[in-house]
C-alpha positions in Angstrom: 184.4 71.1 125.4 182.3 69.0 128.2 180.6 66.7 126.2 183.2 64.9 124.7 185.5 65.6 127.1 186.8 62.0 127.3 187.1 61.7 123.5 189.8 65.1 123.9 191.2 62.7 126.7 192.0 60.3 124.1 193.7 62.1 121.7 196.3 63.0 124.5 197.1 59.2 124.9 197.7 58.6 121.3 200.8 57.4 120.8 202.3 58.1 123.7 205.6 55.9 124.8 206.2 57.6 128.6 207.2 55.4 131.1 203.9 55.8 134.0 206.0 55.7 136.7 207.8 58.5 136.2 205.2 61.3 137.5 202.8 60.4 140.3 199.7 61.3 141.0 198.8 64.0 143.1 197.7 64.3 146.5 194.1 65.6 146.5 192.5 67.0 149.6 189.2 68.1 150.0 186.2 70.2 151.6 183.4 71.6 152.0 183.0 75.9 152.3 180.7 77.3 154.5 177.8 77.4 151.8 178.3 74.2 150.6 180.5 74.2 147.6 182.5 71.2 147.9 186.8 72.1 147.2 189.2 69.9 145.9 192.7 71.1 146.4 196.3 70.1 144.8 199.2 71.9 146.0 202.1 71.6 143.2 205.0 74.6 144.2 206.6 73.7 140.9 205.6 76.8 139.3 204.4 79.8 140.6 201.2 79.7 139.2 197.6 78.5 140.4 194.8 77.0 138.1 191.1 77.4 138.4 188.3 75.4 137.5 184.5 75.4 138.7 181.9 73.1 137.6 177.8 73.9 138.1 175.3 71.1 136.9 173.9 73.9 135.1 174.5 72.5 130.9 172.0 72.7 128.1 170.3 69.3 129.3 169.1 72.2 132.2 167.6 74.5 129.3 163.5 74.6 129.6 162.0 73.2 126.7 160.7 76.6 125.5 164.1 77.9 125.8 167.1 76.0 124.0 169.8 77.6 124.6 169.3 79.4 127.7 172.4 77.6 129.4 174.6 78.8 126.9 173.8 82.2 127.3 174.0 82.4 131.1 177.3 81.0 130.8 178.6 83.0 128.3 177.2 86.2 129.5 177.9 86.5 133.1 181.4 87.3 132.0 180.1 90.4 130.3 179.8 92.4 133.4 180.1 91.3 136.9 179.5 93.1 140.2 180.7 96.5 139.8 182.7 96.3 136.5 181.7 96.0 132.9 182.8 93.0 130.9 185.6 95.7 129.3 186.8 96.5 132.8 186.7 92.3 133.5 188.7 92.1 130.5 190.3 93.9 130.7 191.4 94.1 134.2 192.9 90.0 133.8 195.1 90.9 131.1 196.8 94.1 132.9 197.6 91.0 135.8 198.5 88.1 133.2 195.4 86.2 134.0 193.3 84.2 131.9 189.3 83.3 131.9 187.2 80.8 130.6 183.9 79.8 130.3 182.0 77.3 128.2 179.4 74.6 128.5 178.7 71.4 127.5 175.4 69.5 128.1 176.3 68.3 132.1 177.8 71.2 133.2 178.8 75.1 133.2 182.4 75.6 133.6 184.8 78.1 134.4 188.7 78.0 134.1 190.8 80.8 135.8 195.3 80.6 135.6 196.9 82.7 137.2 200.2 83.8 138.9 200.0 83.2 142.8 201.5 86.3 144.0 199.3 87.4 146.5 198.4 90.9 144.9 197.8 89.0 141.6 196.1 86.1 143.1 193.8 88.2 145.2 193.0 90.2 142.1 191.6 87.5 139.8 189.5 85.6 142.2 187.7 89.3 143.0 187.3 88.7 139.7 185.4 85.3 139.2 184.1 85.5 142.5 181.7 87.9 141.2 181.3 86.3 137.8 180.6 83.4 138.9 178.2 85.4 141.8 177.0 88.9 140.7 176.2 88.7 136.7 174.3 91.7 135.4 173.7 89.9 132.1 173.7 93.6 130.4 170.9 93.8 128.4 173.0 95.1 125.5 175.4 92.1 125.4 172.4 89.5 125.7 171.5 91.3 122.4 174.8 91.1 120.5 175.4 87.4 122.3 172.7 86.9 120.7 172.9 87.6 117.0 176.6 85.8 117.3 174.3 82.7 118.5 172.0 83.1 115.9 174.5 83.5 114.0 176.5 80.4 114.8 173.6 77.8 114.6 173.2 78.3 111.0 177.3 77.8 110.7 176.2 74.4 112.3 173.6 74.0 109.3 176.2 74.3 107.1 178.7 71.9 108.7 177.9 68.4 107.5 180.3 67.5 110.3 178.1 69.6 112.6 175.1 68.6 111.7 175.8 64.5 111.7 176.4 65.1 116.1 173.5 67.2 116.1 171.0 65.1 114.9 172.7 61.5 115.5 172.4 63.0 119.8 168.9 64.5 118.8 167.7 60.7 117.5 170.3 58.8 119.9 169.1 60.4 123.4 164.6 61.4 121.9 163.0 62.5 125.0 165.5 63.0 127.5 168.0 66.3 127.9 170.5 65.5 126.5 169.0 65.5 123.7 169.1 69.2 124.0 172.0 70.7 122.3 175.3 72.6 124.5 174.2 75.8 121.7 170.3 76.3 121.5 168.4 76.1 118.8 167.8 79.4 117.5 164.1 79.0 118.2 164.5 79.1 121.3 167.3 81.9 121.5 165.1 84.3 120.0 162.8 83.5 123.0 165.0 84.4 126.0 164.6 87.9 127.8 167.0 89.0 130.3 164.8 87.7 133.2 165.6 84.0 131.9 168.7 84.6 132.3 168.0 85.5 135.9 166.3 83.1 137.5 168.6 80.2 135.5 171.7 82.0 138.0 169.6 81.5 141.3 168.1 78.3 140.9 171.6 76.7 138.9 174.5 78.5 140.2 174.4 77.9 144.2 177.2 76.6 146.3 175.4 72.9 146.3 175.2 72.7 142.5 179.1 73.4 142.2 182.2 72.3 141.9 186.0 74.1 142.6 188.5 72.7 141.9 192.2 74.3 142.8 195.4 73.3 141.6 198.5 75.3 142.8 201.4 76.9 144.3 199.5 78.0 147.5 199.0 76.1 150.9 195.7 74.7 152.6 195.0 77.1 154.5 195.0 79.7 151.7 193.4 77.4 148.8 190.7 77.7 151.8 190.2 81.3 151.9 190.4 81.3 148.1 187.5 78.8 147.7 185.4 80.4 150.3 185.8 83.7 148.6 185.4 82.4 145.0 181.6 81.7 146.2 181.0 83.8 149.2 178.5 85.4 147.0 176.3 82.2 146.5 173.7 81.4 148.0 173.6 78.0 149.9 170.9 76.3 147.4 170.3 72.4 146.8 172.1 70.4 143.7 170.4 70.0 140.3 167.6 67.0 140.5 169.5 63.6 139.0 169.6 63.1 135.1 167.2 60.5 134.2 168.4 57.2 132.8 168.7 57.0 129.1 166.7 53.8 127.8 168.3 51.8 125.0 166.1 51.8 121.4 164.1 49.3 120.7 165.4 48.4 116.6 167.6 50.0 114.8 166.8 53.6 113.7 168.3 56.1 110.9 168.1 59.2 109.3 169.6 60.5 106.4 169.9 64.4 105.9 170.8 65.7 102.4 173.7 67.5 102.2 175.4 68.8 99.0 178.7 67.3 99.6 181.5 65.1 98.4 181.7 63.1 101.0 178.9 61.0 103.5 179.5 61.6 107.2 177.9 58.9 109.3 177.6 57.9 113.1 175.9 55.2 114.4 175.8 54.0 118.1 173.5 53.8 121.3 173.8 54.9 124.7 177.0 53.5 126.5 178.3 53.9 129.5 178.0 56.3 132.8 180.9 58.2 134.9 181.8 55.6 137.5 180.3 52.3 136.1 181.6 49.5 137.0 182.5 48.9 133.0 183.9 51.8 132.1 187.6 50.4 132.6 187.6 47.6 130.2 184.8 49.6 127.5 187.6 52.3 127.6 190.5 50.1 126.5 188.5 48.1 124.3 187.5 50.8 122.6 190.9 52.2 122.3 191.5 48.6 120.5 187.7 49.1 118.4 188.5 52.5 116.9 190.3 54.8 119.8 193.5 54.1 119.2 194.1 56.3 115.5 195.7 54.7 112.3 196.2 51.4 114.4 193.2 50.6 115.6 190.8 48.0 114.2 188.2 51.0 112.5 190.9 52.6 111.2 193.2 49.4 109.3 189.8 47.8 108.1 187.9 50.2 106.5 191.1 53.4 105.7 194.6 50.9 105.5 192.9 47.6 103.4 190.4 49.5 101.5 191.5 52.8 101.4 187.2 54.0 102.1 188.0 56.4 104.1 190.4 59.3 105.7 189.0 58.5 109.4 187.4 55.7 110.9 186.7 55.8 115.1 185.0 55.0 118.0 184.6 56.1 120.6 182.6 56.6 124.7 181.3 59.6 126.0 181.2 58.8 129.9 178.5 61.4 131.0 176.1 61.8 134.7 173.7 59.5 132.6 174.7 57.2 129.9 175.9 59.7 127.3 176.7 58.1 123.4 178.9 55.0 122.4 179.5 56.1 118.5 181.5 54.8 115.6 181.6 57.0 112.8 183.4 58.0 109.9 183.4 60.2 106.7 183.8 58.6 102.8 182.8 59.4 99.4 179.5 59.2 98.8 179.4 56.5 96.6 181.2 54.4 98.9 179.2 54.9 102.0 177.0 51.8 102.4 180.5 49.9 101.4 182.2 51.3 104.5 179.4 51.7 106.6 179.0 47.5 106.0 183.1 47.4 106.9 182.4 49.5 109.9 179.5 47.6 110.9 181.0 43.7 110.1 184.0 44.9 112.2 182.0 46.1 115.3 180.2 42.7 115.2 183.2 40.7 115.1 184.3 42.6 117.8 181.4 42.8 119.9 181.6 38.2 119.5 184.8 38.1 120.0 186.2 40.6 122.0 189.9 41.6 121.7 193.2 39.3 121.3 195.5 39.2 123.9 198.3 40.8 121.6 195.9 44.1 121.3 194.7 44.0 125.1 198.6 44.5 126.3 199.8 46.8 123.1 196.5 48.8 124.2 197.3 48.5 128.1 200.7 50.3 127.2 199.9 52.5 125.2 197.4 53.2 127.4 199.2 53.7 130.9 202.5 54.9 129.0 200.4 58.2 128.0 199.2 58.7 131.7 201.8 61.1 133.1 201.0 63.5 130.2 197.5 63.8 131.3 198.7 65.5 134.5 201.8 66.8 133.3 200.4 70.4 134.2 198.4 72.6 137.0 195.3 72.8 134.0 195.3 70.2 133.9 195.0 68.5 137.1 192.7 71.1 138.0 190.3 69.3 135.0 190.4 66.1 136.2 189.7 67.3 140.1 187.0 69.5 138.6 185.6 66.0 136.8 186.0 63.9 140.4 184.2 66.4 141.8 181.2 66.3 139.4 181.0 63.0 138.7 181.8 61.9 142.7 184.5 59.8 141.6 187.0 58.5 144.6 190.0 60.9 145.9 192.1 58.3 145.1 190.7 58.2 141.4 194.4 59.3 139.5 195.8 57.1 142.2 194.6 53.6 140.9 194.0 54.7 137.1 197.3 52.7 135.6 196.0 50.1 138.3 192.2 49.6 136.8 193.7 50.2 133.4 196.1 47.1 133.6 193.8 44.8 135.6 191.9 45.0 132.5 191.7 41.4 131.1 190.6 39.8 128.2 187.6 38.4 129.3 186.4 41.2 130.9 186.7 43.3 127.7 184.7 40.7 126.4 181.7 41.2 128.6 181.2 44.5 128.8 180.7 45.2 125.1 178.4 41.9 125.4 176.3 43.5 127.8 176.5 46.9 126.8 177.0 47.0 122.9 173.8 45.6 120.8 174.5 45.9 116.7 171.4 44.9 116.5 170.1 48.3 117.8 172.0 50.8 116.6 170.4 54.4 115.9 172.2 55.3 112.2 172.7 58.8 110.4 174.1 59.9 107.3 174.4 63.3 106.2 175.7 63.6 102.1 174.3 63.9 99.0 172.1 61.4 98.5 171.3 62.7 95.0 173.0 59.8 93.2 
């Protein structure tokens, strides 16, 4: 979820034509808990609901090299017993009051999301359970063995999926030697080596207040939100933030990995390190990518590869902005015998876009499409809480949502062209192919 959250947000933007003026960006309030957790709050009284998101800098990038998968197992097992409740009691306790708790981890962060009624009794019970999950996990040995087996099966399935495999190899090749090369679910050897004490130590190091962000949105006032935030992290020591993430180096030249896979179609990803969250080039690159390959069937890549030539069902591109520079990627799936033709067209389309930039008409259409879809990005408590979590985690300005439409509108043709020329070098692409090479 967490690594490809910008790609998921892109999907929400496609084909939307709602006026951005119809929804006002929320007023964000911010403070620190007594033990140093950063809190972001938006009051929303339309429904008797509360959405809470907590993020810790405890993603797979923090995995030790011989324990790949430790962050994922820690995140998952925190719900399998906490405080004086068993995993079954946690699940039944939340279900009995209609509350929902989900957790996941990516390369940057470990996330917990709670959705509950604002009724005081229900909310207090939900917050009490989540506070225990965050601060007092038991890491029961039986649950570790059960989840370890499930993860090992899931890792085997990934190797049998060309779509998962091409993404995994792409990240390993693109981020070779960098923490982002570590897959979120880990690798079989590391998962097998993890013992219960590893989970305890990882939790003790990274699940501390100063390494966390709390986002609260719902039918509450500021005083009540402060009480909830403090209770959520009360069991956590202050601790300190995780070390800064090292920068990602650009590849010195083109690199290619080809994985033989028995299938009728080949999967291709090619790209290079792109942009970090908060980078000044973020908006020009985001708008430009919408034109290049982020707007579905009307993007340049889709038109050239699918509409004009019928070489692929889908062709796309994306930027994933992360704490350090995340990937820029161009991708497609096509018949094995059409792969090189489709790949050449994709590369040529990218070269033309980098050299020439978008047309004024393309830019205007992209900006209308993006700003038109903006209200749907913040039309629920859970979506706003997700944005607050990212604003806090990546230390974006508090007025980020208010300024979002204006930042999109301010992008010019020259901005896009200049940003792509400086940040994308078609001569240094990392290319990964998964498909049947027997022919």
